[in-house]
C-alpha positions in Angstrom: 6.6 -0.4 -24.5 8.7 2.8 -24.7 12.0 2.7 -22.8 11.0 5.8 -20.9 8.0 3.9 -19.4 10.2 1.0 -18.5 12.6 3.3 -16.7 9.8 5.0 -14.8 8.2 1.7 -13.8 11.5 0.3 -12.6 12.3 3.5 -10.7 8.9 3.5 -9.0 9.4 -0.1 -8.0 12.8 0.6 -6.5 11.6 3.7 -4.5 8.5 1.9 -3.3 10.5 -1.2 -2.4 12.8 0.9 -0.2 10.0 2.6 1.5 8.1 -0.6 2.2 11.3 -2.3 3.6 11.8 0.7 5.8 8.2 1.1 7.1 6.5 -2.3 6.5 3.8 -0.7 4.3 3.1 1.9 1.5 4.5 0.1 -1.5 1.3 0.5 -3.4 0.9 4.2 -2.5 4.4 5.1 -3.4 4.5 3.0 -6.6 1.1 4.1 -7.8 1.8 7.8 -7.3 4.6 7.3 -9.9 3.2 4.6 -12.2 -0.3 6.1 -12.7 1.2 8.8 -14.9 2.5 6.3 -17.5 0.5 3.0 -17.3 -3.2 2.1 -17.1 -4.8 1.5 -13.6 -5.3 -2.3 -14.1 -1.7 -2.9 -15.0 -0.5 -0.6 -12.2 -2.7 -2.4 -9.7 -1.3 -5.8 -10.8 2.3 -4.6 -10.5 1.6 -2.9 -7.1 0.1 -6.1 -5.6 2.8 -8.3 -6.9 5.6 -6.0 -5.8 4.1 -5.3 -2.4 3.7 -9.0 -1.7 7.3 -9.7 -2.6 8.3 -6.8 -0.4 6.3 -8.2 2.5 8.0 -11.6 2.1 11.4 -9.8 2.3 10.2 -7.9 5.4 8.9 -11.0 7.1 12.3 -12.6 6.7 14.5 -9.6 7.4 12.5 -7.8 10.2 10.8 -10.4 12.4 8.3 -8.8 14.8 6.4 -11.8 16.1 2.8 -12.9 15.3 0.2 -11.3 17.6 -2.7 -13.5 16.5 -5.2 -11.9 19.0 -4.5 -8.4 17.6 -4.2 -9.6 14.0 -7.3 -11.9 13.6 -10.1 -9.2 13.4 -8.2 -7.3 10.8 -7.7 -10.4 8.6 -11.3 -11.5 9.0 -12.5 -8.1 7.8 -9.9 -7.9 5.1 -11.0 -11.2 3.6 -14.4 -9.6 2.9 -13.0 -6.4 1.5 -10.5 -7.7 -1.1 -13.1 -9.1 -3.5 -15.1 -5.8 -3.4 -12.0 -3.8 -4.4 -11.0 -6.2 -7.1 -14.5 -6.1 -8.5 -14.5 -2.3 -8.7 -11.0 -2.0 -10.3 -11.9 -2.8 -13.9 -14.7 -0.2 -13.9 -12.4 2.7 -13.0 -11.2 5.0 -15.8 -7.8 6.8 -15.6 -9.1 10.2 -14.4 -11.2 8.7 -11.6 -8.4 6.4 -10.6 -6.0 9.4 -10.3 -8.6 11.4 -8.4 -9.3 8.5 -5.9 -5.6 7.8 -5.4 -4.8 11.5 -5.0 -7.7 11.9 -2.5 -6.4 8.9 -0.4 -2.9 10.4 -0.3 -4.0 13.9 0.5 -6.4 12.8 3.3 -4.2 9.9 4.7 -0.8 11.5 4.8 -1.7 14.6 6.9 -3.8 12.3 9.2 -0.6 10.3 9.8 1.3 13.6 10.4 -1.3 14.5 13.1 -1.8 11.1 14.5 0.6 11.6 17.4 -1.4 14.6 18.6 -4.8 12.9 18.2 -6.4 11.2 21.2 -5.9 7.5 21.5 -8.9 5.4 20.5 -9.8 2.7 23.0 -13.4 2.0 22.0 -14.8 -0.4 19.4 -12.7 -3.4 20.2 -12.4 -6.2 17.7 -15.5 -5.1 15.7 -13.8 -1.7 15.0 -10.6 -3.5 14.1 -12.5 -5.8 11.7 -14.1 -2.8 10.1 -10.7 -1.2 9.5 -9.5 -4.6 8.1 -12.5 -4.5 5.7 -11.4 -1.1 4.5 -7.8 -2.2 4.2 -8.9 -5.3 2.2 -11.0 -3.2 -0.1 -8.2 -0.8 -0.8 -5.9 -3.8 -1.3 -8.2 -5.2 -4.0 -8.3 -1.8 -5.6 -4.6 -1.5 -6.0 -2.5 -3.1 -3.2 -3.1 -0.3 -0.6 -3.7 -2.8 2.2 -1.7 -1.0 4.9 -3.2 2.5 4.6 -6.1 2.4 7.0 -4.7 -0.3 9.4 -1.5 1.7 9.8 -3.4 4.9 10.8 -5.7 2.9 13.0 -2.9 1.1 14.9 -1.2 4.5 15.4 -4.5 5.9 16.8 -4.8 2.8 19.0 -1.4 3.7 20.5 0.4 0.5 19.7 4.2 0.6 20.1 6.2 0.7 17.0 7.2 -3.0 16.9 3.7 -4.1 17.8 2.2 -2.0 15.1 4.8 -3.3 12.6 3.9 -6.9 13.6 0.2 -6.3 12.9 0.6 -4.4 9.7 3.3 -6.6 8.3 1.3 -9.8 8.8 -2.0 -8.2 7.7 -0.4 -6.9 4.5 1.3 -10.3 3.8 -2.0 -12.2 4.2 -4.2 -9.7 2.3 -1.8 -9.2 -0.5 -1.5 -13.0 -1.0 -5.4 -13.2 -1.1 -5.5 -10.2 -3.5 -3.0 -11.8 -5.9 -5.1 -15.0 -5.9 -8.3 -13.0 -6.6 -6.5 -11.1 -9.4 -5.3 -14.3 -11.1 -8.7 -16.1 -10.6 -10.6 -13.2 -12.1 -8.3 -12.6 -15.0 -7.1 -9.2 -13.8 -3.5 -10.4 -14.2 -2.9 -11.6 -17.8 0.1 -13.1 -19.6 0.8 -9.8 -21.3 1.6 -8.3 -17.8 4.3 -10.9 -17.0 7.2 -9.0 -18.6 6.4 -6.0 -16.5 6.0 -8.1 -13.4 9.4 -9.6 -14.2 10.8 -6.0 -14.4 9.3 -4.9 -11.1 10.3 -7.8 -8.9 14.1 -7.5 -9.3 13.9 -3.7 -9.3 12.3 -3.6 -5.8 13.9 -6.5 -4.0 17.4 -5.0 -3.2 16.0 -1.6 -2.1 13.4 -3.5 0.1 16.2 -5.4 1.8 18.2 -2.2 2.3 15.2 -0.4 3.7 14.4 -3.2 6.1 18.0 -3.2 7.5 17.9 0.6 7.9 14.6 0.4 9.8 16.2 -0.7 13.1 18.3 2.5 13.5 16.1 5.1 11.7 14.3 7.8 13.6 10.6 7.3 13.1 9.9 11.0 13.1 12.4 11.7 10.4 11.1 8.9 8.2 7.5 10.0 8.7 8.2 13.6 7.7 10.1 12.6 4.5 7.8 9.9 3.1 4.5 11.5 4.1 5.6 14.8 2.7 6.5 13.3 -0.6 3.3 11.3 -0.8 1.2 14.4 0.0 2.8 16.3 -2.8 2.1 13.3 -5.1 -1.5 13.3 -4.1 -1.9 17.0 -4.8 -0.3 16.5 -8.2 -2.7 13.7 -9.0 -5.7 15.7 -8.0 -4.6 18.7 -10.1 -4.2 16.5 -13.1 -7.5 14.6 -12.8 -10.1 16.9 -11.3 -10.3 19.4 -14.2 -11.1 16.5 -16.5 -13.8 15.2 -14.2 -15.5 18.6 -13.9 -15.9 19.0 -17.7 
């Protein structure tokens, strides 16, 4: 593999690890927005799931926020049904569709997170709605490790305090990413040829993840949201610009 690809993969892992340690989510979104330019979707998904799971383990050790089983259970139950669906779809995506889907997720999700503080709090739906969001999170997790995207927005709209939201998202991500990795291995989506790249990603993201987790306690949430969501939105636009013309031909 070209040295330039190795550098980009390692850089993407480091940046994504830092963001995940800082926020408790978004490893897959950050890493994929960088990796999708240089490696195929199946390899990118395998690396994203492996790196995100390692980051969640680091976060669970470094930033302990309890275990709210009553809030967490519906998300996990829904997520367990969604992971196999996403994993099944992954091998059937071509590069242009993958870029378009990822770009659309970023462009829709990031502005929604920007606006979430101004949106009315959602109090209806109860555990059924939480399970449906978990289903969507599991599906996106199976598709490439994006387990925290929908649940994070949903918990924000629910009006959960920052530490409560982190506890739910952190534990949901940890459980769903572990299930996703098992599904990938069992279905053959992770192969032996991917192991050297996995061996590159893990050390590249671990130290930044620890640093991000330690900064989390004193960081202004508003400043973090503006920086990360702005960068992710720009990445989503770039992915759409690169992929949509090919799909329209």
